[in-house]
N, C-alpha and C positions, 0 to 999 in steps of 0.2 A: 507303671501303665501297660509295657509288652506284657510282663509275666500274667497280668489277670486277663489280657486279652486272649492269650495261650490258653489258659485253663477255662476261660468260657468256651474257647471253640473245642477244647478237648472235652468238655461236659456236653457241650452240644451233639458232639458226634456220636460220644456213648450213649446218649438219649435218644438219637436216631437210631442207632443200630438196636438199641433195645425195642422200641416201637416197631420196626420192621420185623424182629423176631418173634412180636407176642403171640401168634399162631402156634409156634413151637416151644413155649413155654408153661411149665404146668400153673396156667392161672386160675384154671377152673371154670373159665366162662365158656360154656359151648351149648348149641342147640342142634342136636342131633336130626330131631323132626325136620327143621328148615334147611339141613345139609340134603335130607332126604327128597325133599320137594324141590331143591336147586338141582339133584339130580334128574328126577323126573322133567323137569322142564329144560335142562340140557337135550334130553332126549326127542322130547316132543320138536325142539329146534332142530335137532340132527334129521328128524323125519321130513319137517317142511324142506328142510335145504335139499334133501334128497329128492323129494316131489318136484322142487322147482329145476333141480337139475336135470331131471327126466324129461321135462315137459319143455325145457329150452332146445334149440337146433341150433348148432354153431354155422347159421347160414347168414350171418351179419356180425360186424363190428361191435354192435350194441349186445347182440346176444352172448358174444364171445364174451365181452365186458361182464355181463350179467351172471354166465356158466361160472367165469373165474370167482366173482364174489361169493356166489353160493358155495363153491369148493371151499374157499377160504373158511367161509361161515361154518359149515359141517366140520371140519377138521378144528377151528377153534372150539367148539362147544364138545367135542369128543376128546380134546387135549383138557378142557375145565372139567369134564366128568372124571377124567383119567385122576387129575390133581385132587379132586376132593376124597376120591377113593385112596389113593396113596397119602398125602398130608394129613387129610384131617382123619380119616378112619384108620388107615394101617400103622401110620405113624404115631397116632394121640391117642385114639380111643379104643382100639381091639386090644388089650391085654392078653398075655400069654397063659393068664390063669381064668380067663373069661370062660364062662359057659359056653360051648359049641364054638370054642375057638377055632378050630380046624375047619370046619364048616364055614364061618363068617370067613376066613381068609380065602378058602376055594371059592365061594361066592364073588367074592372082591376080586380075586384074580380072573374069574370068568369076565366079571364086567370090563376089567382093562381090556380083556381079549377082543371082546366084542367092540369095544370103542375101536380099537385098531381096525377091524375088521369093517367097521362102518367108515371109516377114514378112506380104505380102500376102494369101496365099491359104493353103488347105491342101492344096494339088496336091503328091501325092507325087512327082510327076514334077521337081519341084525338089530334094527328097531325093536321089532318083537321080542327077540332076546333078551334085549338090554331090561325090556319094560318088565320080562320076567325074573329076571336077575335081580333087577333093584327091590322089585316087590319081595322075593325069597329073604334078600338080606334083610329090609325092613322088619319081615317075621321074626327073622332070627335074632335081629340086634333089638330090637324096639318091643315087638309082640304084636299084637292084634289093635291095642289103641295106643297111637302115637303119643295121643297127649296125655296118656297116664305113665308116661315113661320117666323115671328118674332120673336127671341128667347128672346126677352127682357119681354113678358107678365107673 
């Protein structure tokens, strides 16, 4: 009985580890257009956070609390955007033999730098630059029509 229980627990742990690693295995289930849309949504959230931070004055405990929450929100979304860039596109989708490989990597790296700068400031110029860079990457990676993209490349 104990041997069966240990076998079951070992298999359960193995399956849990496999499920957690799903994104990093070559399963072939990708939705590139959805990831780009998600990147744009993160930029919009970063922009709103910056505006809220700029509008609040640290003149009360309530405002200090709200400022802290908006700063945390801005940083969280910058980190999530960076995660899509690194773990989704750079680690899994951009292959060394891909067309315009260098341009894609440079654009993704520039997005990461702008995310870092957006975390450091409330300068809307970084939001504008993020939007431009994501648009450039979308054009390089997907082309003009995101819906016509073949996800199998």
